ZAMARGU-4260 file (C-alpha; in steps of 0.2 Angstrom, whole numbers, plus 5000, padded with zeros to 4 digits):
<rodrens>
0) 5074/5041/4998 | 5055/5042/5001 | 5047/5057/5009 | 5038/5051/5024 | 5019/5049/5024
5) 5015/5043/5041 | 5013/5055/5055 | 5005/5044/5068 | 4995/5051/5082 | 4999/5046/5100
10) 4987/5036/5110 | 4986/5034/5128 | 4983/5015/5127 | 4999/5005/5130 | 5005/4993/5117
15) 4999/4975/5120 | 5017/4969/5123 | 5011/4955/5134 | 5005/4944/5120 | 5016/4928/5117
20) 5028/4928/5103 | 5021/4917/5089 | 5032/4902/5085 | 5038/4897/5068 | 5030/4884/5058
25) 5038/4873/5045 | 5028/4870/5029 | 5032/4856/5015 | 5038/4862/4999 | 5025/4860/4985
30) 5026/4847/4971 | 5018/4860/4960 | 5023/4878/4964 | 5009/4891/4966 | 5005/4907/4957
35) 4995/4921/4963 | 4992/4928/4945 | 4974/4922/4947 | 4963/4918/4962 | 4965/4899/4960
40) 4980/4890/4966 | 4988/4884/4949 | 5006/4878/4946 | 5018/4892/4941 | 5037/4896/4940
45) 5042/4914/4940 | 5056/4916/4928 | 5063/4899/4934 | 5061/4903/4952 | 5048/4892/4960
50) 5035/4900/4972 | 5037/4890/4989 | 5022/4883/4996 | 5025/4892/5013 | 5028/4909/5005
55) 5016/4923/5009 | 5011/4924/4991 | 5006/4905/4991 | 4997/4906/5007 | 4988/4921/5003
60) 4982/4914/4987 | 4974/4899/4996 | 4963/4912/5006 | 4960/4923/4991 | 4971/4938/4997
65) 4985/4946/4987 | 5000/4949/4998 | 5011/4963/4991 | 5026/4974/4994 | 5032/4992/4989
70) 5047/4990/4978 | 5063/5000/4977 | 5065/5000/4959 | 5084/5004/4961 | 5086/4987/4968
75) 5078/4977/4954 | 5090/4968/4943 | 5104/4975/4954 | 5102/4962/4968 | 5097/4944/4963
80) 5092/4941/4981 | 5080/4956/4982 | 5072/4951/4965 | 5070/4933/4971 | 5061/4938/4987
85) 5050/4950/4978 | 5045/4937/4966 | 5043/4922/4977 | 5034/4931/4992 | 5022/4943/4984
90) 5009/4943/4972 | 5007/4962/4970 | 5020/4976/4969 | 5018/4994/4973 | 5029/5007/4965
95) 5038/5015/4980 | 5043/5031/4971 | 5044/5028/4952 | 5026/5032/4948 | 5026/5048/4958
100) 5024/5064/4948 | 5042/5071/4951 | 5049/5055/4943 | 5037/5053/4929 | 5038/5071/4923
105) 5054/5080/4929 | 5052/5093/4915 | 5035/5099/4909 | 5030/5089/4895 | 5045/5077/4896
110) 5041/5060/4903 | 5052/5047/4911 | 5042/5031/4912 | 5057/5019/4910 | 5059/5015/4929
115) 5041/5012/4931 | 5040/5002/4915 | 5054/4991/4922 | 5044/4987/4937 | 5029/4983/4927
120) 5040/4971/4916 | 5046/4963/4932 | 5028/4960/4938 | 5022/4953/4922 | 5037/4941/4921
125) 5032/4935/4938 | 5014/4934/4937 | 5011/4949/4949 | 4998/4963/4949 | 5003/4981/4951
130) 4997/4995/4963 | 5000/5012/4955 | 5006/5025/4968 | 5002/5039/4967 | 4994/5051/4955
135) 4989/5066/4966 | 4999/5071/4982 | 5005/5087/4990 | 5023/5080/4991 | 5035/5074/4977
140) 5029/5086/4964 | 5040/5091/4950 | 5051/5106/4954 | 5044/5115/4938 | 5027/5114/4945
145) 5030/5119/4963 | 5040/5134/4957 | 5026/5142/4947 | 5010/5134/4955 | 5007/5149/4967
150) 5006/5161/4952 | 4995/5150/4942 | 4976/5153/4940 | 4964/5140/4945 | 4960/5135/4927
155) 4979/5133/4924 | 4981/5122/4939 | 4966/5111/4934 | 4973/5110/4916 | 4990/5104/4922
160) 4983/5092/4934 | 4971/5084/4921 | 4986/5083/4909 | 4996/5074/4922 | 4983/5061/4928
165) 4977/5057/4910 | 4994/5056/4903 | 5001/5044/4917 | 4986/5033/4918 | 4984/5032/4899
170) 5003/5026/4898 | 5000/5012/4910 | 4982/5008/4904 | 4978/4989/4906 | 4994/4987/4917
175) 4988/4993/4934 | 4977/4984/4946 | 4974/4998/4959 | 4978/5016/4957 | 4981/5027/4973
180) 4972/5042/4964 | 4973/5054/4978 | 4985/5052/4992 | 4983/5059/5010 | 4970/5072/5007
185) 4964/5073/5025 | 4971/5082/5041 | 4969/5074/5058 | 4954/5085/5062 | 4945/5079/5047
190) 4948/5095/5036 | 4956/5094/5019 | 4975/5097/5018 | 4978/5114/5012 | 4989/5109/4997
195) 4990/5118/4981 | 4976/5108/4974 | 4964/5113/4988 | 4969/5131/4988 | 4966/5133/4969
200) 4952/5121/4966 | 4944/5116/4983 | 4939/5098/4986 | 4933/5097/4968 | 4951/5092/4963
205) 4948/5075/4971 | 4932/5072/4961 | 4940/5077/4945 | 4955/5066/4948 | 4945/5051/4950
210) 4934/5055/4934 | 4950/5058/4924 | 4958/5042/4930 | 4943/5032/4926 | 4942/5040/4908
215) 4960/5035/4905 | 4958/5017/4911 | 4940/5012/4915 | 4946/4994/4921 | 4958/5000/4935
220) 4952/5000/4953 | 4953/5018/4959 | 4958/5021/4978 | 4959/5036/4990 | 4974/5032/5001
225) 4977/5039/5018 | 4986/5036/5035 | 4977/5035/5053 | 4961/5029/5045 | 4965/5013/5056
230) 4958/5023/5071 | 4940/5027/5074 | 4939/5046/5076 | 4937/5063/5067 | 4949/5059/5052
235) 4942/5042/5048 | 4924/5048/5051 | 4927/5063/5039 | 4935/5051/5026 | 4920/5039/5026
240) 4908/5053/5025 | 4917/5061/5010 | 4919/5045/5000 | 4901/5041/5003 | 4897/5058/4995
245) 4907/5054/4980 | 4899/5037/4978 | 4882/5045/4980 | 4887/5057/4965 | 4892/5042/4955
250) 4911/5047/4955 | 4921/5032/4950 | 4929/5028/4966 | 4931/5009/4970 | 4941/5008/4986
255) 4950/5016/5001 | 4968/5012/5006 | 4973/5011/5024 | 4992/5014/5025 | 4993/5006/5042
260) 5010/5013/5048 | 5010/5007/5066 | 5022/5010/5081 | 5023/5000/5096 | 5023/5015/5108
265) 5005/5018/5103 | 4990/5008/5106 | 4983/4996/5093 | 4970/5003/5082 | 4952/4997/5080
270) 4957/4993/5062 | 4944/4979/5060 | 4930/4991/5064 | 4936/5003/5051 | 4938/4991/5037
275) 4921/4984/5040 | 4912/5001/5040 | 4920/5007/5024 | 4917/4990/5016 | 4899/4991/5022
280) 4897/5007/5013 | 4901/4999/4997 | 4920/5001/4995 | 4934/4989/4992 | 4948/4991/5006
285) 4966/4987/5006 | 4981/4988/5018 | 4992/4998/5007 | 5008/5002/5017 | 5010/4991/5032
290) 5025/4992/5044 | 5027/4992/5063 | 5041/5003/5069 | 5048/5002/5087 | 5062/5010/5098
295) 5079/5004/5095 | 5087/4992/5100 | 5073/4980/5099 | 5069/4971/5116 | 5059/4955/5118
300) 5044/4965/5124 | 5045/4977/5108 | 5047/4962/5097 | 5032/4954/5104 | 5022/4970/5102
305) 5028/4971/5083 | 5022/4954/5080 | 5005/4958/5088 | 5003/4973/5077 | 5007/4964/5061
310) 4995/4950/5066 | 4981/4962/5070 | 4982/4971/5054 | 4983/4955/5043 | 4969/4947/5053
315) 4958/4962/5052 | 4960/4961/5033 | 4957/4943/5032 | 4940/4945/5041 | 4934/4958/5029
320) 4929/4950/5012 | 4931/4967/5003 | 4949/4968/5009 | 4957/4963/4993 | 4976/4966/4996
325) 4988/4967/5011 | 5004/4976/5006 | 5020/4979/5017 | 5029/4995/5014 | 5045/4987/5008
330) 5050/4971/5016 | 5068/4973/5022 | 5074/4985/5035 | 5090/4990/5025 | 5078/5000/5013
335) 5066/5006/5026 | 5061/5025/5027 | 5058/5024/5046 | 5076/5027/5053 | 5078/5043/5043
340) 5061/5050/5048 | 5059/5044/5066 | 5075/5046/5076 | 5079/5031/5087 | 5066/5020/5079
345) 5067/5007/5066 | 5066/4988/5063 | 5049/4991/5055 | 5049/4977/5041 | 5048/4959/5040
350) 5065/4955/5034 | 5082/4961/5039 | 5098/4959/5027 | 5086/4948/5017 | 5083/4936/5032
355) 5065/4934/5038 | 5061/4941/5055 | 5048/4935/5068 | 5036/4947/5060 | 5037/4937/5044
360) 5033/4921/5053 | 5019/4929/5062 | 5011/4934/5045 | 5015/4916/5038 | 5006/4908/5053
365) 4991/4919/5052 | 4989/4915/5033 | 4992/4896/5036 | 4978/4896/5050 | 4966/4906/5039
370) 4967/4892/5026 | 4956/4882/5038 | 4942/4894/5034 | 4932/4895/5017 | 4942/4905/5005
375) 4933/4921/4999 | 4935/4928/4982 | 4943/4946/4984 | 4948/4948/4966
</rodrens>
């Protein structure tokens, strides 16, 4: 089970539930299946499973946008349906948990790369790129480190962090498209989270992590990833200012990830504005963990609001040429982190019991409509 990362701030703006539900559209099957392994629409079959022309993957490729999902590695190879949907619908995959430090190094100096290697092998077999998630975070640290971290000196903490970042990135060198190097470093008031790294090393730990990751794999795109950057305010302002400072110092940071965990009880964020201003500052941007939770049971009003929020997030990404990927945080409600974290809420994903929901159709239609515009290279 994934430790929650979204702690959304309430808004006084009501959800835009009055929007009309977007109807389903039928698309013809292709004579030559599509791959998103490259930016061009070329024919491809993923391990014998053709990519449908109306899949999110195929439609995204037509407009130069990679569509991804977080992957529950335990389900790979244990469910043929899970595997098929993951392969056919998505051109990128994110490790939900198996690249986090507690899994990678459960005992100091003893590495467990097998689950992540399995995910990478799946991606390679199906022409997909991989988002590495994540290298530095205050949660899901190995027990051996948390037990002793408070008693360690700053130099010792720095040495352990350096060893972790360089070891993991080196192991996956050449196999990761984007790394979430530092995950959720900001509080809502724009200050830095007072985690062990900040306590011992100050904000320099962020700079160091990017430098080490770049040294280990110079070709990987390196991201800072956080939640609630979708809203213009103290937190997103602080994040923008900080990454601009890193860039000015020639720190090798390539992009900023917007988690985009939304909730129908809050107002829609001004996501487009925020994507644009980070992109204008010279950064790639990505929607990295999209889902839209709501109060259960789902009413027609809430369903319409969920559709609207999914549409808003995808359309914002489509309008920003430097938005290079759109990733849902898992595609099926049966594996969602939301119900165990937010009592009485759920239905956050685009499938349920492996059946596409109206949220899926909303994304499908938005991508289809976007094919009428000139495709931009985002790769």
